C-alpha atoms as a printed R data frame, in Angstrom:
    type eleno elety resid chain resno       x       y       z
1   ATOM     1    CA   MET     A     1 -34.181 -22.334  -3.608
2   ATOM     2    CA   ARG     A     2 -32.950 -20.255  -0.658
3   ATOM     3    CA   SER     A     3 -29.294 -20.455   0.265
4   ATOM     4    CA   LEU     A     4 -28.591 -21.964   3.682
5   ATOM     5    CA   ASN     A     5 -25.758 -19.420   3.999
6   ATOM     6    CA   ARG     A     6 -28.228 -16.548   3.612
7   ATOM     7    CA   VAL     A     7 -30.695 -18.107   6.059
8   ATOM     8    CA   VAL     A     8 -27.995 -18.343   8.743
9   ATOM     9    CA   MET     A     9 -26.579 -14.892   7.901
10  ATOM    10    CA   GLN     A    10 -29.993 -13.241   8.071
11  ATOM    11    CA   LYS     A    11 -30.889 -14.821  11.420
12  ATOM    12    CA   GLU     A    12 -27.565 -13.859  13.005
13  ATOM    13    CA   SER     A    13 -27.830 -10.368  11.516
14  ATOM    14    CA   ARG     A    14 -31.404  -9.895  12.791
15  ATOM    15    CA   ASP     A    15 -30.292 -10.917  16.283
16  ATOM    16    CA   TRP     A    16 -27.329  -8.527  16.177
17  ATOM    17    CA   ILE     A    17 -29.363  -5.561  14.891
18  ATOM    18    CA   THR     A    18 -32.046  -6.242  17.503
19  ATOM    19    CA   SER     A    19 -29.333  -6.164  20.198
20  ATOM    20    CA   LEU     A    20 -28.356  -2.639  19.079
21  ATOM    21    CA   GLY     A    21 -31.788  -1.233  19.977
22  ATOM    22    CA   PRO     A    22 -33.074  -0.410  16.489
23  ATOM    23    CA   GLU     A    23 -35.605   2.148  17.761
24  ATOM    24    CA   THR     A    24 -32.639   4.402  18.697
25  ATOM    25    CA   LEU     A    25 -30.900   4.231  15.307
26  ATOM    26    CA   ASP     A    26 -30.874   6.437  12.221
27  ATOM    27    CA   VAL     A    27 -30.184   4.018   9.355
28  ATOM    28    CA   LEU     A    28 -29.175   4.101   5.707
29  ATOM    29    CA   GLU     A    29 -29.463   0.960   3.578
30  ATOM    30    CA   LEU     A    30 -27.770   0.749   0.188
31  ATOM    31    CA   SER     A    31 -29.434  -1.274  -2.561
32  ATOM    32    CA   GLY     A    32 -32.037  -3.139  -0.661
33  ATOM    33    CA   LYS     A    33 -34.908  -2.933   1.736
34  ATOM    34    CA   TRP     A    34 -34.009  -5.733   4.119
35  ATOM    35    CA   GLY     A    35 -33.824  -3.218   6.956
36  ATOM    36    CA   GLU     A    36 -37.419  -2.049   6.609
37  ATOM    37    CA   LYS     A    37 -38.387  -5.007   8.824
38  ATOM    38    CA   PHE     A    38 -36.899  -3.252  11.868
39  ATOM    39    CA   PRO     A    39 -38.442  -0.462  13.972
40  ATOM    40    CA   PHE     A    40 -35.594   2.009  13.348
41  ATOM    41    CA   ARG     A    41 -35.941   5.605  14.536
42  ATOM    42    CA   THR     A    42 -35.342   6.674  10.916
43  ATOM    43    CA   TYR     A    43 -34.731   4.487   7.894
44  ATOM    44    CA   ARG     A    44 -33.667   5.477   4.402
45  ATOM    45    CA   ALA     A    45 -33.126   3.004   1.560
46  ATOM    46    CA   LEU     A    46 -31.181   4.147  -1.496
47  ATOM    47    CA   ASN     A    47 -30.394   2.352  -4.701
48  ATOM    48    CA   ARG     A    48 -26.627   1.982  -4.950
49  ATOM    49    CA   TRP     A    49 -26.739   3.675  -8.354
50  ATOM    50    CA   LYS     A    50 -28.377   6.808  -6.900
51  ATOM    51    CA   PHE     A    51 -25.648   7.072  -4.280
52  ATOM    52    CA   ASP     A    52 -22.268   5.650  -5.255
53  ATOM    53    CA   PRO     A    53 -20.124   5.312  -2.115
54  ATOM    54    CA   CYS     A    54 -17.009   5.014  -4.296
55  ATOM    55    CA   LYS     A    55 -17.349   8.686  -5.287
56  ATOM    56    CA   GLY     A    56 -17.555  10.153  -1.790
57  ATOM    57    CA   PRO     A    57 -19.719  10.352   1.301
58  ATOM    58    CA   MET     A    58 -23.348  11.437   1.114
59  ATOM    59    CA   LEU     A    59 -23.686  15.206   1.485
60  ATOM    60    CA   ASP     A    60 -26.653  17.323   2.554
61  ATOM    61    CA   ASP     A    61 -27.781  20.484   0.729
62  ATOM    62    CA   ALA     A    62 -25.227  22.545   2.679
63  ATOM    63    CA   GLY     A    63 -22.384  20.229   1.607
64  ATOM    64    CA   LYS     A    64 -21.953  18.572   4.999
65  ATOM    65    CA   VAL     A    65 -21.504  14.819   5.388
66  ATOM    66    CA   VAL     A    66 -24.785  13.092   6.298
67  ATOM    67    CA   ARG     A    67 -24.255  10.836   9.320
68  ATOM    68    CA   PHE     A    68 -25.977   7.656  10.454
69  ATOM    69    CA   ASP     A    69 -25.847   5.260  13.409
70  ATOM    70    CA   LEU     A    70 -26.001   2.213  11.136
71  ATOM    71    CA   ILE     A    71 -25.311   1.794   7.432
72  ATOM    72    CA   MET     A    72 -26.340  -1.475   5.814
73  ATOM    73    CA   ALA     A    73 -25.062  -2.925   2.536
74  ATOM    74    CA   ASN     A    74 -26.414  -6.353   1.626
75  ATOM    75    CA   GLN     A    75 -24.811  -7.947  -1.443
76  ATOM    76    CA   VAL     A    76 -23.372  -4.646  -2.718
77  ATOM    77    CA   TRP     A    77 -19.609  -4.572  -2.067
78  ATOM    78    CA   GLU     A    78 -18.838  -7.269  -4.632
79  ATOM    79    CA   HIS     A    79 -20.185  -4.914  -7.315
80  ATOM    80    CA   LEU     A    80 -17.950  -1.956  -6.456
81  ATOM    81    CA   ASP     A    81 -14.989  -0.989  -8.611
82  ATOM    82    CA   ARG     A    82 -13.364   0.832  -5.670
83  ATOM    83    CA   PRO     A    83 -14.380  -0.956  -2.443
84  ATOM    84    CA   TYR     A    84 -11.554   0.606  -0.401
85  ATOM    85    CA   ALA     A    85 -12.665   4.157  -1.268
86  ATOM    86    CA   ALA     A    86 -16.299   3.210  -0.667
87  ATOM    87    CA   THR     A    87 -15.496   1.734   2.747
88  ATOM    88    CA   ARG     A    88 -13.565   4.870   3.762
89  ATOM    89    CA   ASN     A    89 -16.532   7.003   2.690
90  ATOM    90    CA   ILE     A    90 -18.975   4.849   4.664
91  ATOM    91    CA   HIS     A    91 -16.704   5.225   7.708
92  ATOM    92    CA   ARG     A    92 -16.907   9.022   7.326
93  ATOM    93    CA   MET     A    93 -20.722   8.836   7.272
94  ATOM    94    CA   LEU     A    94 -21.012   7.028  10.596
95  ATOM    95    CA   ARG     A    95 -21.604   8.836  13.841
96  ATOM    96    CA   SER     A    96 -19.176   8.154  16.657
97  ATOM    97    CA   GLY     A    97 -19.826   4.583  17.797
98  ATOM    98    CA   GLY     A    98 -21.809   3.848  14.617
99  ATOM    99    CA   TRP     A    99 -21.974   0.525  12.806
100 ATOM   100    CA   PHE     A   100 -21.485  -0.664   9.232
101 ATOM   101    CA   TRP     A   101 -23.218  -3.967   8.429
102 ATOM   102    CA   VAL     A   102 -21.976  -5.416   5.158
103 ATOM   103    CA   ALA     A   103 -22.882  -8.828   3.748
104 ATOM   104    CA   VAL     A   104 -21.123 -10.218   0.702
105 ATOM   105    CA   PRO     A   105 -21.205 -13.531  -1.146
106 ATOM   106    CA   PHE     A   106 -18.241 -15.847  -1.251
107 ATOM   107    CA   PHE     A   107 -19.338 -18.976  -3.099
108 ATOM   108    CA   ALA     A   108 -21.862 -17.248  -5.373
109 ATOM   109    CA   PRO     A   109 -21.153 -17.698  -9.061
110 ATOM   110    CA   PHE     A   110 -20.379 -14.714 -11.273
111 ATOM   111    CA   HIS     A   111 -23.367 -12.359 -11.319
112 ATOM   112    CA   GLY     A   112 -22.480  -9.423 -13.498
113 ATOM   113    CA   ALA     A   113 -25.625  -7.349 -13.139
114 ATOM   114    CA   PRO     A   114 -24.292  -4.744 -13.676
115 ATOM   115    CA   VAL     A   115 -20.705  -5.713 -12.741
116 ATOM   116    CA   ASP     A   116 -19.117  -8.353 -10.529
117 ATOM   117    CA   CYS     A   117 -15.743  -7.320  -9.145
118 ATOM   118    CA   SER     A   118 -14.742  -9.303  -6.071
119 ATOM   119    CA   ARG     A   119 -15.272 -11.959  -3.435
120 ATOM   120    CA   TRP     A   120 -14.309 -11.484   0.202
121 ATOM   121    CA   THR     A   121 -13.224 -13.938   2.854
122 ATOM   122    CA   ALA     A   122 -14.006 -13.021   6.468
123 ATOM   123    CA   ARG     A   123 -10.357 -12.124   7.057
124 ATOM   124    CA   GLY     A   124 -10.096 -10.102   3.844
125 ATOM   125    CA   LEU     A   125 -13.239  -8.139   4.678
126 ATOM   126    CA   LYS     A   126 -11.968  -7.463   8.209
127 ATOM   127    CA   ASN     A   127  -8.675  -6.191   6.792
128 ATOM   128    CA   LEU     A   128 -10.528  -3.926   4.343
129 ATOM   129    CA   LEU     A   129 -12.580  -2.421   7.166
130 ATOM   130    CA   ILE     A   130  -9.535  -1.840   9.381
131 ATOM   131    CA   GLU     A   131  -7.559  -0.233   6.560
132 ATOM   132    CA   ALA     A   132 -10.521   2.064   5.864
133 ATOM   133    CA   GLY     A   133 -10.466   3.362   9.445
134 ATOM   134    CA   PHE     A   134 -12.706   1.029  11.427
135 ATOM   135    CA   ASP     A   135 -11.526   0.084  14.921
136 ATOM   136    CA   ALA     A   136 -10.027  -3.423  14.772
137 ATOM   137    CA   ASP     A   137 -11.479  -4.274  18.189
138 ATOM   138    CA   ARG     A   138 -15.034  -3.545  16.999
139 ATOM   139    CA   VAL     A   139 -14.902  -5.338  13.624
140 ATOM   140    CA   GLN     A   140 -16.778  -8.640  13.618
141 ATOM   141    CA   SER     A   141 -16.357 -10.743  10.534
142 ATOM   142    CA   HIS     A   142 -17.973 -14.132  10.031
143 ATOM   143    CA   GLN     A   143 -18.003 -16.707   7.285
């Protein structure tokens, strides 16, 4: 049975991403392929275990930070041992004016595959993003 929360979240998220002009965006998605539905300029999906944002930003072969216009993380942040470090690293990987779309459960029961570390309220998630360097005026957090 599909969660009504996810149905609403996905519709609102689709509308928001569409408003950004997806054909102009270089995108990274962590642990999912929800974003492959959009006509992004470039799209790369990585399993969260192949790139762990807690350990640092993604680097290219020359050791420079790889940058994106939009980074998407759907149902990932609750599994991170160090979400503050991961959020700072995501911030470093965004181009100027870039976006980080993160969706997390709140009422979901424990799902420890592989670990389950946290739940976020809208206010708590907003505070995490601001403390990690995101501009408070651009953070949108819904519940």
